[in-house]
C-alpha positions in Angstrom: -13.9 16.5 20.3 -10.3 15.3 20.7 -8.1 16.5 17.9 -4.9 14.7 18.9 -3.8 11.2 19.6 -0.7 10.4 21.8 1.0 7.1 21.6 3.1 5.8 24.5 4.7 2.4 25.1 8.0 0.7 25.7 10.9 0.2 23.3 9.8 -1.3 19.9 6.1 -1.2 20.7 5.5 0.4 17.4 4.8 4.0 18.5 6.5 5.6 15.4 5.3 3.1 12.9 1.7 3.1 14.0 1.8 6.8 14.5 2.9 7.5 10.9 0.3 5.1 9.5 -2.5 6.5 11.7 -1.5 10.1 10.8 -1.6 9.2 7.1 -4.9 7.5 7.4 -6.5 10.4 9.3 -4.7 13.1 7.3 -3.1 14.3 10.5 0.5 15.5 11.1 2.9 13.1 12.9 5.5 14.2 15.4 7.8 12.2 17.6 9.7 13.3 20.6 12.3 10.6 19.9 13.2 12.2 16.6 13.7 15.5 18.3 15.8 13.8 21.1 17.9 11.9 18.6 18.6 15.2 16.7 19.5 17.0 19.8 21.9 14.2 20.9 23.5 14.2 17.5 23.8 18.0 17.6 25.7 17.6 20.9 27.8 14.8 19.4 26.6 12.0 21.7 24.7 8.8 21.4 21.0 8.8 22.3 21.6 6.6 25.3 24.2 9.1 26.6 21.7 11.9 26.1 19.0 9.9 28.0 21.5 9.4 30.8 22.1 13.2 31.0 18.4 13.8 31.2 18.1 11.3 34.0 20.9 12.9 35.9 19.8 16.5 35.2 16.0 16.7 35.6 15.9 20.2 34.3 16.9 19.0 30.8 14.0 16.6 30.7 11.5 19.2 32.0 12.7 21.8 29.5 12.3 19.3 26.6 8.8 18.2 27.8 7.6 21.8 28.3 8.7 22.8 24.8 7.4 19.7 23.1 4.1 19.7 25.1 3.6 23.4 24.2 4.3 22.7 20.5 1.8 19.9 20.5 -0.9 21.9 22.3 -0.7 24.6 19.7 -1.6 22.2 17.0 -4.7 20.2 16.0 -5.0 17.0 13.9 -1.8 15.6 15.3 -0.6 12.1 16.1 2.2 12.3 18.8 4.8 9.6 19.6 5.5 10.7 23.2 5.8 8.5 26.2 4.6 11.3 28.5 2.0 12.6 26.1 -0.8 11.8 28.5 0.6 14.3 31.0 1.6 17.2 28.6 -0.8 17.0 25.6 -4.3 18.3 26.1 -7.4 17.4 24.1 -6.0 14.1 23.0 -6.9 10.4 23.0 -4.0 8.8 25.0 -3.1 5.3 23.8 -0.6 2.9 25.4 1.0 0.2 23.2 1.9 -2.8 25.4 4.5 -5.3 24.2 6.4 -8.1 25.8 10.2 -7.8 25.9 10.4 -11.0 23.7 8.2 -9.5 21.0 10.0 -6.2 21.2 13.3 -8.0 20.6 11.9 -9.9 17.6 10.6 -6.6 16.1 14.1 -5.0 16.6 15.7 -8.0 14.9 13.3 -7.8 12.0 14.0 -4.1 11.7 17.7 -5.0 11.3 18.8 -3.3 14.6 21.6 -5.8 15.6 22.9 -3.5 18.4 19.7 -4.2 20.3 19.4 -7.3 22.5 17.3 -8.6 25.4 19.5 -6.7 27.9 19.5 -3.4 26.0 15.7 -3.5 25.6 15.3 -4.1 29.3 17.9 -1.5 30.2 16.3 1.1 27.9 12.8 0.4 29.3 14.0 0.5 32.9 15.9 3.7 32.1 12.9 5.5 30.7 10.7 4.4 33.6 13.2 5.6 36.2 13.8 8.8 34.3 10.1 9.8 34.4 9.7 8.6 38.0 12.7 10.7 38.9 11.5 13.8 37.0 7.7 13.6 37.6 7.1 10.8 40.1 4.9 9.2 37.4 5.1 5.6 36.0 4.3 6.0 32.4 3.7 2.3 32.1 0.7 2.5 34.5 -2.2 1.8 32.3 -4.5 4.1 34.3 -3.0 7.1 32.5 -4.5 6.0 29.1 -7.8 6.0 27.4 -6.9 2.9 25.4 -4.4 0.1 25.9 -3.5 -2.1 22.9 -1.6 -5.3 23.3 0.9 -5.5 20.5 1.8 -9.0 19.3 4.7 -9.7 17.0 
């Protein structure tokens, strides 16, 4: 029996929101790589986009983070994981991809009062994540073949 659920998807697809709700409903723990990355960026005194750029330029940073986070997740059971590359690093899990259009993603960001996000930044972040993982692992995380379940998220 699978004891974990990984949630992947593009910017504003609802990974964290759905993850928290699902974890609460199932009485599982919820963890998010994004939260860890944001904390690390803040610790280094840089914005998350700058940290993401560093990871893209220095693949070893990405691989170190993925190895640590994957290991952490694999030591646990009853876990919902917000992690774009969860399908590759988290064992014994149901891997779910949340698919959203850029237009719906932007509407969700506006509703969440994130005025610093616009159509260009959403597209830029999505392309950056995609190329980051292609560069590090030669894997397109948006390829639906990696997932047990694909859910179309509509605003």
